[in-house]
N, C-alpha and C positions, 0 to 999 in steps of 0.2 A: 839774179836778184835773190837775196836770202829772205825767207819768210820771217815774220816777226817772232821773237822768242816767246815761248809759252810761259804763262805765269807759273811761278814755283808752287809746288804743293804745300809748302809751309805757309803760303799766304791764304790758303783756303780757310783755315780756322778764323782768320780775321774777317773774312767775308761773311761767314756764318754768324759770327759775334755781332757784326754790324746788322745783319738781318734781324736777329733777336732784339737788338737794341731799338731798331726802327719799328718793331712790332709791339713794343711796350705801350706807347700812348693809345693806339686804338683798342688794344686789349684791355687796358684799364678803363677806358670809356665804356666799352661793352660790359665789363664786369659791373661798373656803376649802374648801368641800365638794368642788368639782371638782378642785382642785389637790392637797389634802392628804388629805382624809377618804376620798373615793371610791377612789383607788388602793389605799390600805391596806385598806379594807374588801373590795375585790375579791380581794386576796391572801389575806385570811383566809377568805373564802367559797370560793375555789378550794382552799385547804389543807384546809378542813373538808369540802368537797364538798357544800355546801348552797347551791343556787341555786333559789330558788322563783320563781314567776311575779311575785310582788310585788316582789322584789329586782330582777329583770330590768326590770320596768316602771319602777322608780325610776331605774335607771341609764340606760335609754333616754330618759326624760324629761329628765334632766339633760343628756344628750348632744344632745338635740334643741335645747335652749336654746343650746348652744354652736354647733351647726351652723347654725341658722336665726336666730341673734341679730342678725346684720347686716341681714338681710332685714327682720326685724321692726323694727328701729331705723329703717331707711330709710323703711319704710311709715308709722311713727308720726310721723316728721318731715314727710313729705309730707302726711299727714292733717292735722297741725297747721297747716301752711302753707295748705292748701286751706280749712280752717275759718276761719282768720284773714282770708282774702281774700274768701270767697264766702258765709259764713254770718252773717247779721246777728244771729242769736240767740246766737252763740258767746261774745262778750264778756260777756254777762249770766251765762252758766252755766259759763264757763271754769274758775273756781276750784272750783266744786262737783264738776264732772266730773273734774278733775285730782286733787282730794283723794280721790274714790272710786277712781280708778285707782291712786293710790299706796297706798291702804289694801289693795286687792285684790292688788297686786303684792307688797307687803310680806308679807302673810298667806301667799300661795302660795310665796314664796321660803323663808320661815322654816319653813313646813310641810314643804317638800322637804328642807331641811337636817335638820330634826328627824327626819323619817322615815328618811333615810339613817343618821343617828346611832343611832337606836333599833334599826334592823335589825342593826347590828353588836353591840348589847348582847344580842340574842337568842342569840348564839352562845356567850356566856360561860357557863360552868357554875360555879355556886357551890358 
């Protein structure tokens, strides 16, 4: 029995382009929360005087993505280049691993934005 043929290296750029395309919506939602949502919520929290450990943790987590985003991006590109060059198993599992990464990234980003938004709702008295 012959093993299945390996995907051609010319298809790799399409996989990476799809990865970047699928990462756009959660990244835009996160940028919205950093630029618009978080400063407004911080003003409300300061005005009300309610700073819990959970709120501080969410703000620190968002700021960590801003501070270390470039380092993480460069490390991810370097890892992808190393895997393309030196890992013979990478072309077989590339799409599966990238799909799992996009799913986890999307889930984490939307949970972060949702957590920030719902923390602001907790201050509203009906």
